[in-house]
C-alpha positions as CSV (number, residue, x, y, z in Angstrom):
1,M,-13.7,34.3,9.8
2,A,-10.4,36.6,10.9
3,I,-7.4,34.6,12.2
4,Q,-7.5,34.3,16.3
5,T,-4.6,35.8,17.6
6,N,-3.0,33.0,20.5
7,N,0.9,33.8,21.5
8,A,0.9,30.0,21.5
9,W,-0.6,29.8,17.7
10,P,2.0,30.5,14.8
11,A,1.0,33.5,13.1
12,F,0.5,32.8,8.9
13,P,3.2,33.0,6.7
14,G,2.8,35.6,4.5
15,D,1.2,39.3,4.2
16,E,-1.9,38.1,2.2
17,Q,-5.3,37.8,3.4
18,V,-6.7,34.2,3.5
19,E,-10.3,32.6,4.4
20,I,-10.2,30.7,7.7
21,A,-12.2,28.0,8.1
22,S,-14.6,28.2,11.5
23,L,-14.4,25.1,13.4
24,D,-15.8,24.2,17.1
25,T,-13.6,22.8,19.6
26,V,-14.9,19.7,21.6
27,D,-13.2,19.0,25.3
28,F,-12.0,15.3,25.2
29,G,-11.9,15.6,29.1
30,R,-15.9,16.0,29.5
31,L,-16.3,13.3,26.2
32,L,-14.4,11.0,29.0
33,I,-16.6,11.3,31.2
34,R,-19.5,11.3,29.3
35,D,-20.8,14.6,29.7
36,P,-24.3,14.8,27.7
37,A,-23.7,18.4,26.4
38,E,-20.2,17.7,25.1
39,I,-21.7,14.9,23.4
40,K,-24.2,16.7,21.6
41,K,-21.9,18.9,20.8
42,L,-19.1,16.5,19.2
43,L,-22.5,15.0,17.2
44,D,-23.6,18.2,15.6
45,V,-20.1,18.9,14.1
46,C,-19.8,15.8,12.8
47,M,-22.8,16.0,10.7
48,T,-22.8,19.1,9.8
49,H,-18.8,19.9,8.9
50,G,-16.9,16.7,10.0
51,F,-13.6,18.8,11.1
52,F,-13.3,20.1,14.7
53,Y,-10.7,20.6,17.3
54,L,-10.5,18.6,20.1
55,D,-9.0,20.2,23.6
56,L,-6.6,17.4,24.9
57,Q,-5.4,19.7,28.1
58,T,-8.6,18.6,30.1
59,C,-7.6,15.1,31.7
60,K,-4.4,13.3,32.2
61,E,-4.6,11.2,28.9
62,G,-4.5,14.7,26.9
63,L,-1.9,15.8,28.6
64,Q,0.0,12.5,28.2
65,I,-0.2,12.6,24.3
66,I,0.4,16.2,24.0
67,D,4.0,15.7,25.6
68,D,4.7,12.9,23.4
69,E,3.6,14.8,20.6
70,Q,6.8,16.9,20.6
71,S,9.0,13.4,21.0
72,V,7.2,12.6,17.8
73,Y,8.4,15.9,15.9
74,R,11.8,15.7,17.2
75,F,11.7,11.8,15.7
76,M,10.1,13.0,12.4
77,E,12.6,15.7,12.0
78,E,15.7,13.4,12.5
79,Y,14.3,10.6,10.2
80,F,13.6,13.1,7.5
81,A,16.7,14.9,7.7
82,K,18.1,11.2,6.6
83,S,19.3,10.5,2.9
84,L,16.7,9.5,0.5
85,E,18.7,6.5,0.1
86,I,18.7,5.8,3.5
87,K,15.0,6.0,4.1
88,M,14.9,4.3,0.7
89,L,15.8,1.4,2.8
90,D,12.3,1.3,5.2
91,D,10.1,1.9,1.6
92,R,8.1,-1.9,2.6
93,K,5.8,-0.9,-0.8
94,S,2.4,-1.3,1.3
95,F,-0.2,0.8,1.8
96,L,0.3,0.6,6.1
97,H,4.2,0.1,6.5
98,G,7.1,2.1,6.1
99,F,8.8,4.9,4.2
100,K,7.0,6.7,1.1
101,P,9.1,9.0,-1.2
102,I,8.0,12.1,-2.2
103,G,5.9,12.2,-5.9
104,V,4.4,8.9,-5.6
105,F,0.5,10.6,-5.8
106,T,-0.8,13.4,-7.6
107,G,-0.5,16.7,-6.1
108,T,-2.4,19.5,-5.9
109,K,-2.4,21.1,-9.6
110,E,-2.5,19.3,-12.7
111,S,0.1,17.7,-13.7
112,H,1.9,18.2,-10.6
113,K,2.8,15.3,-7.8
114,D,2.2,15.1,-4.5
115,A,5.2,17.1,-2.2
116,Y,5.5,14.8,0.9
117,E,7.0,11.8,2.2
118,T,5.9,9.7,5.1
119,L,6.7,7.2,7.5
120,K,4.3,5.1,8.4
121,V,3.6,2.8,11.7
122,K,1.2,-0.1,11.9
123,F,1.0,-2.6,14.6
124,T,-1.7,-4.5,16.1
125,I,-3.6,-2.0,18.6
126,E,-6.6,-4.1,19.3
127,T,-5.3,-5.8,22.1
128,W,-5.2,-2.2,24.0
129,N,-7.9,-2.4,26.5
130,L,-10.2,0.8,26.5
131,P,-11.1,3.2,28.3
132,E,-7.9,2.1,30.9
133,I,-4.5,1.1,28.9
134,H,-3.6,-2.0,31.2
135,S,0.9,-3.2,31.5
136,N,-0.3,-6.8,30.4
137,M,-2.0,-5.2,27.1
138,R,1.1,-3.1,26.5
139,Q,3.1,-6.3,26.6
140,V,1.0,-8.0,24.5
141,A,1.1,-5.4,21.7
142,R,5.1,-5.0,22.4
143,E,5.6,-8.4,21.4
144,E,3.1,-8.5,18.5
145,M,5.6,-5.5,17.1
146,D,8.3,-8.1,17.7
147,A,6.8,-10.2,15.6
148,K,6.6,-8.3,13.2
149,S,9.9,-6.3,13.7
150,E,11.3,-6.7,9.9
151,L,8.1,-4.3,8.8
152,L,9.1,-1.5,11.6
153,P,12.4,0.6,10.5
154,D,15.1,0.1,13.2
155,S,14.9,3.4,14.0
156,V,11.2,2.9,15.3
157,K,12.3,0.3,16.8
158,A,14.8,2.4,19.1
159,K,11.8,4.1,20.2
160,I,9.6,1.1,20.6
161,E,8.3,2.7,24.4
162,L,7.3,5.9,22.4
163,F,5.2,4.8,19.9
164,D,3.7,2.2,21.7
165,R,2.5,4.6,24.2
166,F,1.5,7.1,21.4
167,M,-0.4,4.8,20.0
168,G,-2.2,3.3,22.7
169,L,-3.4,6.8,24.0
170,S,-4.4,8.0,20.1
171,N,-6.4,4.4,19.8
172,L,-7.9,5.9,23.3
173,V,-8.8,9.2,21.9
174,N,-10.3,8.0,18.4
175,S,-12.3,5.1,20.1
176,T,-13.7,7.4,22.8
177,L,-15.0,9.7,20.2
178,L,-16.7,6.7,18.3
179,M,-18.5,5.2,21.5
180,C,-19.9,8.7,22.3
181,L,-21.4,9.1,18.7
182,S,-23.0,6.0,19.1
183,D,-24.3,7.0,22.2
184,A,-25.3,10.6,20.6
185,L,-27.0,8.4,17.8
186,G,-28.7,6.2,19.6
187,L,-27.4,3.5,18.2
188,T,-27.3,-0.3,20.6
189,G,-25.7,-3.9,19.8
190,S,-24.6,-4.5,16.6
191,A,-25.0,-1.3,15.1
192,R,-22.8,0.4,17.4
193,L,-20.1,2.2,15.5
194,E,-17.3,0.3,17.9
195,E,-18.9,-2.7,17.0
196,S,-17.4,-2.4,13.4
197,H,-13.8,-1.4,14.8
198,R,-13.5,-4.5,17.5
199,R,-10.1,-4.6,18.6
200,D,-9.8,-8.4,18.3
201,Q,-9.8,-8.1,14.5
202,K,-7.7,-6.8,12.0
203,S,-7.8,-3.6,10.4
204,N,-5.8,-0.8,8.6
205,T,-5.2,1.6,11.4
206,C,-2.1,3.1,11.3
207,L,0.5,5.8,12.5
208,V,1.5,8.1,9.6
209,M,4.0,11.0,9.9
210,L,4.1,13.0,7.3
211,H,6.8,15.5,5.9
212,Y,6.8,18.2,3.2
213,P,10.3,20.0,2.6
214,P,10.6,23.2,1.3
215,T,9.9,24.0,-2.6
216,D,10.5,26.6,-5.1
217,A,7.9,28.1,-7.6
218,D,9.3,25.7,-10.2
219,S,9.0,22.7,-8.6
220,A,6.4,19.8,-10.0
221,N,5.4,19.0,-6.4
222,I,2.6,20.4,-5.1
223,G,0.8,19.9,-2.0
224,H,-1.1,17.0,-1.1
225,N,-4.5,16.7,-3.6
226,K,-8.0,17.2,-2.4
227,H,-9.7,14.2,-1.0
228,T,-11.8,12.3,2.0
229,D,-10.1,10.3,4.4
230,I,-10.4,6.7,4.1
231,G,-10.9,5.5,7.6
232,S,-13.4,6.0,10.0
233,I,-11.6,9.3,12.6
234,T,-8.5,11.0,12.0
235,L,-6.7,12.6,14.8
236,L,-4.4,14.9,13.4
237,F,-1.2,16.8,14.7
238,S,-0.1,19.5,13.6
239,E,1.8,22.9,14.5
240,Q,2.4,24.9,10.8
241,W,-0.1,25.7,8.3
242,G,-1.1,24.6,5.0
243,L,-4.4,22.0,5.4
244,Q,-7.6,23.8,3.9
245,V,-11.1,22.3,4.2
246,F,-13.9,23.1,1.8
247,D,-16.6,25.3,2.5
248,P,-20.0,24.7,0.8
249,E,-21.4,27.5,2.0
250,T,-18.8,29.8,0.2
251,Q,-17.7,27.2,-2.2
252,A,-14.6,28.3,-1.1
253,W,-11.3,26.4,0.0
254,K,-10.3,27.7,3.7
255,F,-7.5,27.6,6.0
256,I,-7.8,25.7,9.3
257,Q,-5.6,27.7,11.6
258,P,-2.9,25.2,13.8
259,R,-3.3,25.2,17.3
260,P,-0.8,23.4,18.6
261,H,0.5,22.6,22.6
262,G,-2.9,21.6,23.7
263,H,-5.1,20.7,20.6
264,A,-5.8,18.2,18.5
265,T,-7.6,18.6,14.7
266,I,-10.2,15.5,14.4
267,N,-11.6,14.5,11.1
268,V,-14.5,11.9,9.8
269,G,-13.8,9.6,7.1
270,D,-15.7,8.3,4.5
271,S,-15.8,5.0,6.9
272,L,-17.5,6.4,9.3
273,R,-20.3,7.9,7.2
274,F,-21.2,5.3,5.4
275,L,-21.2,3.5,8.6
276,S,-23.8,5.9,10.3
277,E,-26.1,5.4,6.8
278,K,-24.1,9.1,5.6
279,K,-25.3,10.9,8.6
280,L,-21.9,11.9,9.9
281,Y,-20.2,14.0,7.4
282,S,-16.7,13.3,5.6
283,C,-14.9,16.8,4.7
284,L,-12.9,17.1,1.9
285,H,-9.8,18.9,2.3
286,R,-6.3,19.2,0.7
287,V,-2.3,20.3,1.6
288,I,-1.3,23.3,0.0
289,P,1.8,25.5,0.1
290,P,0.8,28.7,2.2
291,T,2.7,31.0,0.1
292,S,2.3,31.5,-3.6
293,D,3.2,27.3,-4.3
294,V,6.2,27.6,-2.8
295,Q,7.0,25.6,0.8
296,T,9.1,28.2,2.1
297,E,9.8,25.7,5.6
298,D,10.2,21.7,6.3
299,R,6.5,21.3,7.3
300,Y,5.3,18.3,9.7
301,S,2.4,16.4,11.1
302,I,1.3,13.7,12.7
303,A,-2.1,11.6,11.3
304,Y,-3.4,9.0,13.5
305,F,-6.1,6.9,11.3
306,L,-8.8,4.5,13.2
307,R,-10.2,2.5,10.7
308,P,-12.8,-0.2,10.6
309,E,-11.8,-4.2,11.1
310,N,-11.4,-5.2,7.6
311,A,-13.9,-7.4,6.9
312,A,-16.6,-4.7,7.6
313,V,-19.1,-4.0,5.0
314,L,-19.9,-0.6,3.9
315,E,-22.1,1.5,1.9
316,D,-20.3,3.4,-0.7
317,A,-20.9,6.8,-2.1
318,D,-22.5,4.7,-5.3
319,G,-24.7,3.1,-2.8
320,K,-22.5,-0.3,-3.5
321,S,-21.9,-2.8,-0.4
322,V,-17.7,-3.1,-0.4
323,A,-15.5,-4.4,2.4
324,A,-13.6,-2.0,4.1
325,S,-10.5,-3.3,3.3
326,K,-11.0,-3.0,-0.2
327,W,-12.0,1.0,0.0
328,H,-9.0,1.2,1.6
329,D,-6.8,-0.5,-1.2
330,D,-8.6,0.8,-3.9
331,K,-8.4,4.4,-2.8
332,Y,-4.8,4.3,-2.2
333,V,-4.8,3.0,-5.7
334,M,-7.0,6.0,-6.9
335,F,-4.0,8.8,-5.2
336,G,-1.9,7.6,-7.6
337,A,-4.0,7.9,-11.0
338,P,-3.7,10.7,-13.1
339,H,-6.2,14.0,-12.1
340,E,-8.3,12.9,-14.9
341,E,-9.1,9.8,-13.8
342,Q,-9.7,10.4,-10.4
343,D,-12.1,13.8,-11.8
344,K,-14.5,10.7,-13.1
345,A,-15.0,8.4,-10.1
346,T,-16.0,9.3,-6.8
347,I,-13.8,7.5,-4.7
348,L,-11.0,10.1,-4.1
349,T,-13.5,12.4,-2.3
350,G,-15.9,9.8,-1.4
351,G,-18.8,10.9,-3.1
352,M,-18.5,13.9,-1.1
353,E,-17.7,16.4,-4.4
354,T,-21.6,16.1,-5.3
355,I,-23.2,17.1,-2.0
356,L,-20.6,19.8,-1.6
357,G,-22.2,20.8,-5.2
358,R,-18.7,20.6,-6.7
359,A,-20.3,17.9,-9.5
């Protein structure tokens, strides 16, 4: 697929010709009103590719999250510009909270570590009332955030209104997708996908802000290694190149063209694939520097990971029953394992490499 042109979309950095993934676009506004044709389109892309663009410009909730996205970017630019010493004060030694420095996990190349730092924000969003967000629910969420304030960085607490709203709207988007998929699959009662994501149950759902600083050709840190996502649905915002998805038809990695200012990128994760009896497709993806292993600019992305309640039981890629919380923790451990250990197990890629013909 050729790179599509639009003045609002960034040009590819570099002169080389690159492979571009062909992604469908789903209209969030039409999903909100439960348009049958749009719900069918959603199911089709989740069963065949597991990756798609979501147009957020067709409803007031989408327009609000688009506006808040820019505020989160400005927050990230200020936060990640701080010294490592200052940022390490927010290191909570946790998979769910606080700062992670560069080089904790493996990178995209053998013997290399990852090239990104993150800040994670986790608080109980199960109190949000869907499909509408009421002021009393916001107050409950704020009270819970206050109760866990020792886990929240001071910089996040200073922008609590922004994160309160952005995470609530992100949850609205992902939960709407979940309910539409349940409708499309004809699920009822306890079999519905949202029944494994109940608001009154603890989960590992969280917001992750990622920063890839510039690197040179001699850097020991490169990209974000190939993986499938842990959870159910990932809502991703990024205005820059670097994200790739593996195309099973061509057996090649292809870049995903950034479409900022109105679109998010959505992908299905392992947990949703397992909960759907493997009908839905958890896509294999990675992040690499788009220019010859050199990151020439600061790259930022925002990911909201909707994950099942911790006690939900999944049947993993090997046919074994596992609690969602254990799958989450074990996969994070595998992110940091040596490449040779990662290649011996199915957990990092959710068993998808065998399905994709890369075993």
